[in-house]
N, C-alpha and C positions, 0 to 999 in steps of 0.2 A: 421581257416576258419570260424567257427561258430561265433567267436567273431567279425570278420570283417563284416560278413553278417548281424549279429544282430545289430551292431552299424550303418551300412549303412541304414538298413531298418528303424530303429528308427529315425535317423536324417532326412532322406528324407521324412518320413511321417510327421514329425513336420514341415518341410518346405513346405508341400503340400498346405497349406493355402495361402502362399505367391505366390507359383507357380500358383494356381488357379486364383488369382486376376489378374495376367497378362495374363492368358489364355494359358500358356505353360503346356503341360502334365507333371506332376511330374515324370512320368516314364522315361523321358529323363535324369533325374538325375541318374537313375540306369544305363542307357546306358553309360553315361559319367563315372560312377564309374567302369563299366566293362572295358572301354577303359583305364582308369588310372591304373587299376590292371594289364591289359595286358602290358602296357608300363613299369610298375614297374618290371614285370617279366623279361623283356629284352630277351625274347626267343620266341619260337613258340606259337601260340594261346593256351590258357589254355583248350579250349574245341574244339572238332572236329565238322565238318559240320553236320555229321549224328546225333550226340547228340543234337546239336542246333536245327536241324529240328524237331526231335522228341519232345523236350521240347516245341518248338514253336507251334507245331500242337496240343499237349495236352492243352496248355494254351489257344489257340484260341478256342478250343471246349468249354472250361469253360466260356470264355468271351462272346462268341456268345450265349451260352445257357442262361447266365444271362441277356443279352440284350433282347433276345426273351421273357423271363419271364416277363419283365417289359414293354413290348409293348402292350398297350391296344387296344381293338377292334376298338375304335374310330380313332386311328392312322392309322390302315389299311384302313379304309374307306376314310380317308382324303387324304392319300398320297401314297397308295400302287402302283398305276399305274405310276405316275411320278418317284417315287423311283425305281420301277422295271425297268423302261426304262433307268434310270441313271446307274443302277447296271449291265445292260447287254450291250445295245448299247453304253451307255456312257463310259463304261470301254473299249470296243473295239475301240471306236473313240479316246479316250485319248491315248491309246497304239499306234494307228496309227500316230497321230499327233506328239507325243513325239518321236516315232521311226524315223520319218522323220527328226526331228531336230538332233537326235543322229547320224543319217547317215551323215548329213551335217557337224557334228563335228568330223568325222573320224571313226565311227563304220561301219562295214559291214552291209548289209541290214538285214540279219537274226539276227545278234547280236543287231542291233539297235531296231528292233521290239520286241525282247526278253526283252531288257531293258525297253522299253515302257510298255510291258505287266506286268512286275514285279511291276512297280510303278503306274499302272493305277487305282488301287482301293483305296478308302479312307480307313482309318484304324479305325475299330470299337473301339479299346481300346483308341485311341487318341481322337476320336469324343466323346465317352461317358465320358472320363475324363474331357474334356473341357466343354461340354454342361451340364453334370450332376454334375460332381465333383466340378466344380467351382460355382455351384448355379446360373448360368446365366439364367435369366428369359427371354427366347426368345419366339417370337411369335410362336404359336403352330404349324401351318402348316410348317413353315420353319424348326423348330427344328425336327419335326417328319420326314420330308423329308430327312434331313441329317442323322438322326439316322437309319431310315429304309434302306437308301442307303448303309450306312456303314455295316449294318448287312447282307445285301444281296449280295454285290458286290464281296466279297472274292472268291465266287465260280467261277465267270467268269474269274477273274484274275488267279486263280490256273489252270484252264483248258487251257487258252492261254499260260501260262508259261510252262506247261508240254509239250504241242504240239510243241512250238517253241524250247524248249530245245532238244526234240527228233530230230528236223530238224537240229539244230546246231551241235549236237553230231553225227549225221549220223545214228542214230539207228531207227528213225521213220520219214521218209519224210512226209512233209505236204500233206494232201489229199484235193482234191477239195470238199470232203464231210465233211470237218472240221466243218462248221457251223451246219450241221445236227447232227454230233456227239456231239457237245457242247450242242445243244438243247436237245438231248436225255439224256445226263448226267444231265442236269438241271431238266428235267422232272422226271427222276428217283429219284433225290434228293428231289424234292418237294413232290412226292407221298410217298416216304418212310418216310420222315419227318412227313407228315400228319398222316400216319398210326401209327408211333411210338408215336406221340403226343396223339392220341386217346387211344392207349394202355396204355400210362402213366396215362391218366385221370382215366381209369378203375382201374389200379393198386392202385393208390393213394386213390381213393374214396372207394375201397373195402378192402384194406389191413388194418389190425388192428395190427400195430407194437407195441411192448411193450415199446418202449422209443421214445420220440420226436426226439432225435438226429439221429434216423435211417431214418427218412424221407428224409433229404438231401442226405444221402448215396444212397438211392433208386433213387432219381432224378439225382444224379451225375452218377450213373451206367447207367441210361437211356440215358444220354447225350453221354457217351463214346460208348455205344452199338449202338446208332443211327449212329454215325460217322463210326464205324467199319463196320456195316452191309451194309450201303450205299456204302462205298468205295469198299467192296468186290463185290457188285452188279454193279460196274462200274458206280456209280452215284456220284453226288457232295455231299460229306460228310458234308462240312461246311454249305451248303444250307439246308441240311436235319436237322442238329442240330438246326439251327435258326428257321426253320418252326415248328419242334417238340416243341420247347420251347414256341413259339407264341401260338400254339394250346393248350398247357398245361396251359398257363397263362390266358386263357380266362374264366376259371371256378374257382369256389371256391374250395380250396383244404384244407385238414387237415393240421394244423400247418403252414398255409400259410405265416403268418408274419415271423415266424422263418425260413421257407424255403427261402424266399426272402432275409432275412438278411444274412444267411449263404452263399448263392450263390453270393451275393454282395461282401462279404469278400473274398471268393474264387477267384472271378474275379480280385479283386485288387491284391491279392497275386500272381495270375498267371501272371498279367501284370508285376509285379516287377521281378519275376523269369525270364520271357521271355526277358525283356530288359537287365537284368544283364548278362544272358548267351550270348545273341547276342553281347553285348559289349565285353565280354571276347573272343568271336570268332574273332573279328576284329583285324587287324594288324594296330596299330596307324601309323606306318611308311608308309604303303601302302595307308592308308586312306588320309594322308596328301598329298601324290603325286597325288591323284585323286580329291583333293579339288576344284581346279579351274574348271575342267570339270563338277563335280557334282554341283557346284554352278551355272554354266551357265544353265544346264539342269533344276535345281530346279526353277530358275527364269522363264524360258520358260514354265515350267509346271504350275506355279502359275499364271502367267499373260497372257498366250496365250492358251495353250492346254486345260487345265481344264475349264476356263471360256467360251471358244468358244464352246466346246462340250456340256457343261451344257446349254448354251443359246439355242442351236439347239434342245436338248432333251426336254426342258421345254416349248418350243414355243407352242406346241399344247394345253398346260394346262393353258395358260393365267396367268402365275405368273406375278405380278408386276415387273417392271424392277429392282427395288432395291432388291427384294427378289432373283431374278436370279443372280444379281451381288454378293450378299452375299453367296448364295449356291456355286457359282463358286469359290469364294475366299476361303471359309472354307472347302477346300478339304484336310483335314489333313492326312498326312502319318505318319507312326510310325513303329511298329515292323513287320507288315505283309509283306511289301516289302522286309525287310531284311531276313525274314524266306523264302520267295519265292526265294530270290537270292541264297540260299543254294542249290536249286534244280539243276541248271547247274553245280555247284561245285561238287555235289555228282555224277552227270552224267559224269564228266570229259570232259565237253564241252570246246572247244577252247575259250580263253579269259574269262573264267568263273570268275576267281579271279578279273580281271579288272572290269567286270560287277558288281560283289559283292561290290567292293570298291566304285564305282560310286553310286550304289543304296544306300549304307549306308549313303553317304553324302547327297543325295537327300532326303532320308527319314528323317534324322535329321533336315535338314534345312526346309523342308516342314512342319514339326511339329512346329518348333520354329517361323518361320517368320509369316505364317498366324495365328498360335495359339496365338502369342503375340499381334496380332492386333484385335482379335475377339471382345473383350469387347468394344474397341474404335469404331470399325466399326459398331457394333450393335447400339451404341448410335448415331453415325453419321447418319445412315440410318433410325433411329427411329423404330427399330425392337424389342425393349424390349416389353415383353408380358404385357398385362393388367391383367394377372392372379394374384390372391392374393399372398402375400409373404408367405413363409412357416412359420408355427407356431413355437414358441420357445419350445413347448412340444407337444408330440404326445401321444394320448390315444389309446390303442389297446388291443384286447383280443387274447391270444395265446391258441390254443386248438388243440389237435391231432385228433379231430373229427369235421366234418362239422356241425356247429350249426345252428339251425333255428332262424335266426335273425342276425342283423349286427350292427356294430358301424359305423355311418356316421359322416362326419365333414362338416361344412359349414362356409364360411367367410361372416361376416356381413359388407356390404358396406354401404356408406351413403344413397344410393337409395334403399336399401333392405327394404322390407315390414315390417320386424321385428325390424328395427333400431329404437330405442327409446321406444319400447314396453316392458312391463313387462312380465315375464315368465307366470304369472298367467292369463294374458289376452289372451293368445294364445290357440286356440282350438285343443289341442293335443289329439290323440287317447289314449285310456286307456293303450295300450300296448307299448306306446312310453314314453321315459324318457330322459330329458336332464341331462347329467352326469357331464359335465365339461365345463367351459369357460376358454380359454387361452387369457389373455388380456396383450399383451406385454410380460413381464417376470413374470407376476403375474398369479397364478392359482386361479380361483374363483369357489367356490362351489355354484351352482345355487340354489336359493330358489324362492318362489312365487313372491317376490317383486323385484327380480334381474332384472335389465333393460339391454337389449342388446344394446351395443354401437358399433359405426363404428370401424372396425378394430378387433373386437372379432373373435376368432375361436371357434365355438360351436361344441361340441361332444355330440351326443345323440345315444341312442339305440332304434331301432324300429323293429317290425316284418315285414317280406317281404310284407305282404298285405298293410301295412301302408306307404310304401315308397312313392307312388304317392302323398298322402296328405302331408307328411312331406316336399317333394320337392316343393309342391305348396306354403307352408308357407315360406320356407327358400330360395328357388331357387335352382340353380345348385350346386351339391355337389362339394367339393374340390377334385382334382385329386391327387391320390397317398397319 
């Protein structure tokens, strides 16, 4: 088993670059590998629904925490309201529209709306993989809206799925107070996440751990504790995890670079494990029997339900039409709907296996079809960002203590004030020093006569008080 898993992980990772170029999340390779393994076994699924749900929940906690840590404050200011509306009203609207289509295709009303709720949210793992993992330079507000929505909307989908599962299984009939209950659970999740994020800030800034590797252990413990505490308090655990990570990520932390790198690796590993387990859970024979119905609903979700709801939700925010079209199309689904589809299976609800199989097909196709067209559509609609390309090398300082000073990076554009100027001609403060130039694939040691050229990435160290003057000279710092 270890040989098979190791070989699969290595091969799929090596193919991730090719998958990123076409916009398809590489994690779908692991989903396919799990299906192939299940087919080769020619028996019952290799894992049970309970194990898959637990693995999926733990993986989603890690993925959402990583996404929150990498969400800058500027992103919240730019898109928190439209993304929040998409993550709540948009999820409910998508569930309702797709539920109507599912009913017309033969599902009972409760089963249809349950299916719609399960696939109503976009998948954080799939969105992060396509927008970040593929290096797609997307216009900032569009990319931020998609990422924030995918980080926030799992909570609403989970609450709708649990409520409709209870109604279908006959254990908990739907209440007319359901919207109020959902709002209360989201509020508990947001407040608990805020509190845990502030607690995490205090712990990380005051704890003096003996080894750098212990800091990611502390933050990982914080992520799981946040989910568990919020769930026990009858709040939305997924929302709390994301909010806590966002709060934590807005301040300078000890060993910050190492923390982000470790959580990025853990998030990728979690995605791999989650997709592999969910692939093993599925029955290839049953999946094939549901392929036609799943294909039809996947098409209706991609071209009707999701775009229509997105257009209505974004209308008050005056997004250009092409951005609305893009956000409506790039509603990638992935592992989250498949994890949610295990809930009615665990509850023993009628038609639960049929719902699971259809959701599996919808999730796979919704990741492949829109995902495979993301780069082409970005080019067609002219939504590539004017942000500078990432440098070939990155200079950073790793420390287990919060240091007084920072390394900043700037991109020299042809219109930049420093373009064509020599280093010795610039009025730097005494506590500021240019450390490195990255010029294509060449590393340049800056000296007094070194001239800044268009396309250079400049790394410099400055004291906090010198930051305004440095930005006056070089302009806006590079993000990330």
